[in-house]
C-alpha positions as CSV (number, residue, x, y, z in Angstrom):
1,M,100.4,46.7,-28.8
2,I,100.4,43.1,-28.1
3,G,103.5,41.6,-29.3
4,D,103.7,43.1,-33.5
5,I,100.0,43.7,-33.3
6,Y,99.2,47.0,-33.2
7,E,95.6,47.6,-32.0
8,F,92.9,50.4,-33.1
9,S,94.1,52.7,-29.9
10,D,97.6,52.6,-31.6
11,L,96.7,53.5,-34.8
12,Q,95.0,56.5,-33.4
13,R,98.1,57.5,-31.8
14,M,100.0,57.4,-34.9
15,C,97.4,58.7,-37.1
16,R,97.4,62.0,-34.8
17,P,100.1,61.6,-32.4
18,K,99.8,65.1,-31.1
19,A,96.1,65.9,-31.0
20,K,94.5,68.3,-28.7
21,G,91.4,66.7,-27.4
22,R,89.6,63.7,-28.5
23,L,91.4,60.9,-30.2
24,P,90.7,60.6,-34.2
25,R,87.5,58.6,-34.8
26,L,87.5,55.1,-37.0
27,A,86.8,57.0,-40.6
28,T,89.9,59.4,-39.8
29,V,92.3,56.6,-39.3
30,E,91.1,54.2,-41.9
31,D,91.4,56.9,-43.9
32,W,95.5,57.8,-42.7
33,A,96.0,53.8,-43.1
34,R,95.2,53.8,-46.7
35,A,96.8,56.5,-47.4
36,Q,100.0,55.5,-46.2
37,G,99.4,52.0,-47.7
38,I,98.9,50.2,-44.7
39,A,97.4,47.1,-44.7
40,F,94.6,46.4,-42.0
41,R,91.7,44.1,-40.9
42,Y,89.2,45.3,-38.7
43,D,88.7,44.0,-34.9
44,K,85.3,42.4,-33.1
45,D,84.9,45.8,-31.8
46,G,84.4,48.0,-35.4
47,G,88.5,49.5,-35.0
48,I,90.9,48.2,-36.5
49,W,94.2,46.2,-36.3
50,T,97.3,46.1,-38.4
51,T,101.3,44.5,-37.7
52,R,104.8,45.7,-37.4
53,D,105.2,43.8,-40.7
54,A,102.3,45.5,-42.3
55,I,103.8,49.2,-41.2
56,N,106.9,48.1,-42.3
57,A,105.8,47.3,-45.9
58,A,104.3,50.5,-46.2
59,L,107.3,52.3,-45.3
60,G,109.4,50.0,-47.6
61,L,111.2,48.5,-45.4
62,R,112.1,44.5,-45.1
63,A,112.2,42.2,-42.3
64,A,116.0,41.8,-41.3
65,N,115.6,37.8,-42.5
66,D,113.6,38.5,-45.6
67,D,116.8,38.4,-48.8
68,G,114.1,36.9,-50.8
69,A,115.3,33.2,-51.2
70,K,112.8,30.8,-50.7
71,P,112.4,29.0,-47.3
72,Y,113.5,25.5,-47.1
73,G,111.1,23.0,-47.9
74,A,111.2,19.6,-46.1
75,G,113.1,17.7,-49.0
76,D,115.9,20.0,-48.2
77,I,117.1,18.9,-45.1
């Protein structure tokens, strides 16, 4: 994990955390992420990555500062 970015290796462990032997292949991790409703993107190495916010959104969680209010505009200050 780099900051709030989950890399392919992180997602492999989330997908099958107690797997014995090899980690799950890309297709398995993609299917798992889709089934969980986790938005993801492809990296330059052919793996996938996502963010903490995308995982939280899939879980139905909101960010602590997400109260539905619109951000301030330049004219509001």
